[in-house]
C-alpha positions in Angstrom: -4.2 25.6 28.4 -1.6 23.1 27.2 -1.9 21.4 23.8 -3.4 18.2 23.7 -2.3 15.5 21.5 -4.7 13.4 19.6 -3.8 10.1 17.8 -6.4 8.8 15.4 -7.5 5.3 15.2 -5.2 4.6 12.2 -3.2 1.7 12.4 0.4 1.4 11.1 1.2 -1.5 9.1 4.5 -3.4 7.7 4.3 -4.4 4.0 6.1 -7.7 3.6 7.6 -6.3 0.4 9.6 -4.0 2.8 11.8 -6.9 4.0 13.0 -8.3 0.6 15.0 -10.1 -0.1 14.0 -11.7 3.1 10.7 -13.5 3.0 7.0 -13.2 4.1 7.8 -15.1 7.5 10.8 -12.5 8.3 8.0 -9.9 7.8 5.9 -11.1 10.6 9.0 -11.5 12.9 10.2 -7.9 12.5 6.6 -6.4 12.4 6.4 -8.1 16.2 9.8 -7.3 17.0 9.6 -3.7 16.3 5.8 -3.1 17.4 3.9 -2.8 14.3 0.2 -3.2 14.6 0.1 -5.7 11.7 1.3 -6.4 8.1 0.1 -6.1 4.5 0.7 -9.1 2.7 2.1 -8.5 -0.9 1.1 -11.3 -2.7 4.0 -12.1 -5.0 6.6 -14.6 -6.1 7.5 -15.9 -2.5 5.1 -18.8 -2.4 4.6 -18.3 1.3 2.7 -14.9 0.2 0.5 -17.1 -1.9 -0.5 -19.7 0.8 -3.3 -18.6 3.1 -3.0 -21.6 5.4 0.8 -20.5 6.1 -0.2 -16.9 6.5 -2.8 -17.7 8.9 -0.5 -19.9 11.2 2.2 -17.2 10.8 -0.3 -14.5 11.9 -1.1 -16.8 15.0 2.4 -17.7 15.7 3.9 -14.3 15.9 0.3 -12.5 17.3 0.6 -10.2 14.4 -2.8 -9.5 12.6 -3.1 -9.2 8.7 -4.7 -6.2 8.0 -4.5 -5.7 4.3 -3.9 -7.6 1.2 -2.1 -6.4 -1.9 -3.5 -8.3 -4.7 -0.7 -9.4 -7.4 -1.0 -6.7 -9.9 2.5 -6.2 -11.0 4.0 -7.3 -14.4 6.4 -9.8 -12.4 3.2 -11.4 -10.9 1.1 -12.0 -13.8 1.0 -15.7 -13.2 0.7 -15.5 -9.6 -2.8 -16.9 -8.5 -3.6 -17.9 -12.0 -3.9 -15.4 -14.9 -7.6 -14.2 -14.6 -7.3 -10.8 -13.2 -10.8 -11.0 -12.0 -9.9 -14.5 -10.3 -7.1 -12.8 -8.4 -9.2 -10.3 -7.2 -11.9 -12.6 -5.7 -8.7 -14.9 -4.3 -7.7 -11.8 -2.6 -11.2 -10.9 -1.1 -11.4 -14.5 0.0 -8.1 -14.3 1.7 -9.0 -10.9 3.4 -12.0 -12.4 4.6 -10.5 -15.4 6.2 -7.6 -13.7 7.4 -9.7 -10.6 9.2 -8.0 -8.0 6.9 -10.1 -4.9 5.9 -8.5 -3.9 2.8 -7.5 -5.4 -0.6 -5.0 -3.1 -2.6 -5.4 -3.2 -6.4 -3.6 -1.6 -9.1 -5.7 -0.2 -12.3 -5.5 -2.6 -15.2 -3.0 -2.5 -17.8 -4.2 -1.4 -21.1 -3.7 -4.7 -22.7 -6.1 -6.2 -20.4 -9.0 -5.1 -22.4 -11.9 -6.9 -21.0 -10.6 -6.3 -17.5 -10.1 -2.9 -18.1 -13.4 -2.1 -19.8 -15.5 -3.6 -16.6 -13.0 -2.6 -14.0 -15.3 0.1 -12.3 -18.6 -1.8 -12.8 -16.7 -5.2 -11.6 -15.3 -3.6 -8.5 -18.7 -2.0 -7.7 -20.2 -5.5 -8.1 -17.7 -7.1 -5.6 -18.2 -4.4 -3.1 -22.1 -5.2 -3.2 -21.0 -8.8 -2.1 -18.4 -8.2 0.7 -17.6 -5.6 3.5 -14.0 -5.7 2.2 -12.7 -2.4 0.8 -11.2 -2.5 -2.6 -8.7 0.3 -2.4 -7.2 1.5 -6.2 -3.9 2.7 -5.9 -2.3 5.7 -7.9 0.4 4.6 -10.1 2.5 6.6 -12.4 3.4 6.9 -16.4 6.4 5.5 -17.7 8.9 7.7 -19.8 10.3 6.3 -23.1 12.6 8.5 -25.3 11.3 11.7 -23.5 7.6 10.6 -23.9 5.2 9.7 -21.1 3.6 6.5 -21.9 0.7 5.3 -19.7 0.4 1.6 -19.5 -2.9 1.7 -17.5 -6.5 2.0 -18.1 -8.5 4.1 -17.3 -5.5 6.1 -16.1 -2.5 5.8 -13.9 -4.4 8.4 -11.4 -7.5 7.0 -9.9 -8.4 10.3 -8.4 -10.7 11.6 -11.2 -12.6 8.2 -11.5 -15.5 6.9 -9.6 -13.8 4.9 -7.2 -15.1 5.0 -3.6 -11.9 3.8 -2.2 -8.2 4.7 -3.1 -4.7 4.0 -1.9 -2.3 7.0 -2.1 1.3 6.0 -2.6 4.0 8.7 -1.9 6.7 7.0 -3.7 4.4 6.8 -6.7 3.6 10.7 -6.5 7.3 11.2 -6.5 7.8 9.3 -9.8 4.7 10.8 -11.5 5.6 14.5 -10.3 1.9 14.8 -8.6 1.3 17.0 -5.6 0.5 14.2 -2.9 -1.3 17.0 -0.6 -3.4 18.0 -3.3 -4.4 14.5 -4.3 -5.4 13.9 -0.7 -7.4 17.1 -0.8 -9.2 15.9 -3.9 -9.8 12.2 -2.5 -11.2 13.6 0.6 -13.1 10.6 2.5 -12.3 8.2 -0.6 -8.7 8.2 0.8 -9.0 4.7 2.5 -5.3 3.6 2.6 -1.8 4.9 2.5 1.3 3.6 1.3 3.9 5.6 3.4 7.1 5.9 1.5 9.3 8.6 0.0 10.9 9.6 -3.3 13.2 12.2 -4.9 11.2 12.2 -8.4 14.2 13.1 -10.4 14.1 9.8 -12.5 11.2 7.3 -13.4 12.6 5.1 -10.9 10.0 3.9 -8.2 12.2 4.6 -5.1 10.3 3.5 -2.1 12.7 5.4 0.2 12.4 5.5 3.9 10.1 8.4 4.9 12.0 11.6 5.4 14.8 10.9 3.0 12.9 12.1 -0.1 11.1 15.3 -0.9 7.5 14.1 -0.7 5.2 15.7 2.1 5.2 12.5 4.0 5.0 14.4 7.4 2.3 17.0 6.5 0.3 14.3 4.9 0.3 12.3 7.9 -0.3 15.2 10.3 -3.4 16.2 8.2 -4.7 12.8 8.5 -4.3 13.0 12.2 -6.1 16.0 12.4 -9.0 14.7 10.1 -9.5 11.6 12.5 -8.4 9.4 9.4 -9.1 5.8 10.3 -7.6 3.7 7.5 -4.3 2.1 7.5 -1.0 3.6 7.0 1.4 0.9 5.6 5.3 1.3 5.5 6.0 0.1 1.8 9.8 0.7 1.3 12.8 -0.9 -0.3 15.4 -2.2 1.8 17.1 -4.4 -0.6 20.3 -2.4 -0.5 20.6 -2.5 3.1 24.3 -3.8 4.0 23.2 -6.0 6.5 20.0 -7.2 8.4 20.6 -4.7 11.3 20.6 -2.1 8.9 17.4 -3.4 7.5 15.8 -3.5 10.9 17.0 -0.1 11.6 15.4 1.1 8.4 12.1 -0.6 9.5 12.1 0.8 12.8 12.8 4.6 11.5 9.7 4.3 9.4 7.6 3.0 12.3 8.9 6.0 14.3 8.3 8.5 11.7 4.7 7.4 11.4 4.1 7.2 14.7 5.7 10.7 15.4 3.6 12.4 12.7 0.4 10.4 12.8 -0.8 12.6 15.5 -2.4 16.1 16.0 -1.9 18.7 18.3 -5.1 20.6 19.7 
């Protein structure tokens, strides 16, 4: 009997961060042109990424759905949508509900956000009781200073050992932290709700976000395992194309990433 290719229900989205230094509207245009299933909005410094009215119009114009919202959790976005981290999450939740997105990606709190960090697990649990939106806590990585690891997150950079029902697995971050991505996926089991597909070499403390296949992370084996398990979460291409020599090269990188995901997000049986 010939092998049967089984493709899971998982959708492949383009992170709007993947087109930087182009902007959010360009991400919608390229997602439509290349055939992505939708986009993940990285809420950041680009004013359009913060404006839900404009995003809604872009989604309708390009016929590209918004599948996830990445809350503004980075150091460089501490003032985006205000300075209260809970207010940011509520706004991300409301944006997801309005736009029809299923998931909000959130980072663990910084250690200096003491009140937020102390209430993070219980606060997320409370929010889950109030909405159908999935809050997927992303794995991060320690920083290295003078040969020592410094962990700026609380309770930790690695959410797998904590009671988070939904987790985002980022394969560029596993490269930086020196983690075994396949082992993390196994440990997470059904809690793995969201994947940031990228690659990395892990030889420095730099978060590289390479096009999958250009680093040493198990991007292909992970996708193939997800396909075999019937994974129905999102796979989001979150790569760094800022060094692309031209728009054509950027588009080629994004097309390559999508082709990689489609090729490996299938299981033979």
